[in-house]
N, C-alpha and C positions, 0 to 999 in steps of 0.2 A: 845831756845826761851821760853818765859814765858808769860802767860796771867795773867793780874792783873785785879781783880774785886774789886771795892770800892763802898760801900753803904754809902752815905753821906747825910747830910741835904741839901735840895734843894737850899737854899739861898747861899750855899758855892760853887755851881757848877761853876760859872764864874771864881771865884778866882782859883779854882783847875785847870780848863781847861787852863787858861792863863799861870799858872805856869808850867804845863806839856808841853805846846807849847814852853815855854821859854827854857826848858832843852832839846828840840829836839824831843819830842814825837808828831808826826804829826796827827796820826789817833786815833780815839776813838769812841766808841758807847755809847750813853747815853739813858737810859730808865727810865721813871717814874715808880716807884714801891711803894708798900705799905708793911709794915711788923711791927714786934715788936721784941724786945729783952727782956732783963731783966725787963724793965719798964712795960711791959705788957699793953701798951696803957695808956690812961688817961681819966678822966671825964671832960667834958666841960659843962658849963652852957649857954644855949641859950634860950632867952625869958622865963626865969623862969623854964625851964625844964632841967634836967640833961641828958646828952647823953654820953654813954660809947663809946669812940673812941678806938677800939681795934687795928686797923691797922694805923700806923703813915705814912704819905707820906714821901718818901725818893727818892733819885736819885741813880741809879746804873751806874757807869762808867766802861766800859770794854776797856782795851788797851792791845795790844800784843807788847812786847818789846824784844830786845835781852837780853841775860842773863847778860851781863855786865851793862845794864841800870836798872836792877830791883831794886837794893838798892836805887839808886838815885830817881827813880820814886816813890817808896813806901815812902821814906822820904819826898818827895815833897807833896804827897797827905796827909800824916799824918800832916805835918806842916800847910798846907793851910786849911784843913777841920776841924781842932781841934778848939772847942770852950771852952773845959774844962767842959762842962755840959753833963749830961746823954743823950744818944741817938746820939752821934757824929758819930757812924757808925762802920764799919769793913772794913778791907782790906784782900783780899784773893789772894794768888799767886799759879798758877797752871803751871805745865810743859806741853809743847805742843810737840807732836810728829812731826807734819808737818803743814805747812801753804802753801796754794796754791792760787795764784791770778788767778781768773777765766778768766779775759780778756786776759792775756798773757800766762798763763800756768806756770809762774815763781813759784819756790818753795823755801822753807826755808827762810833765812834772807832777800833775795832780794824781796820776796813777801810782806814783811811788809811794 
């Protein structure tokens, strides 16, 4: 089992979510986050004053998938979240030791 975390632009969320559902990934957690990468934020002009925006709003998607679905899921996220512009985000893949469904006590792949 693997955990996939993807930090993407907020307006790409629905497109990524629908594409993941289409390939069979049913569950995910979505969190609104803020952060910056190489671009280190940007400066915006509002009512004649400059504001330094250090943390850019992003969305973090977390999904747990079986090992055989990782490449397909990562490729889907990459394809749907890509705009070709700076700040498209990152995808992280982690190994999971164990998953437990609290309600039933199921473990492993059946708990996903």
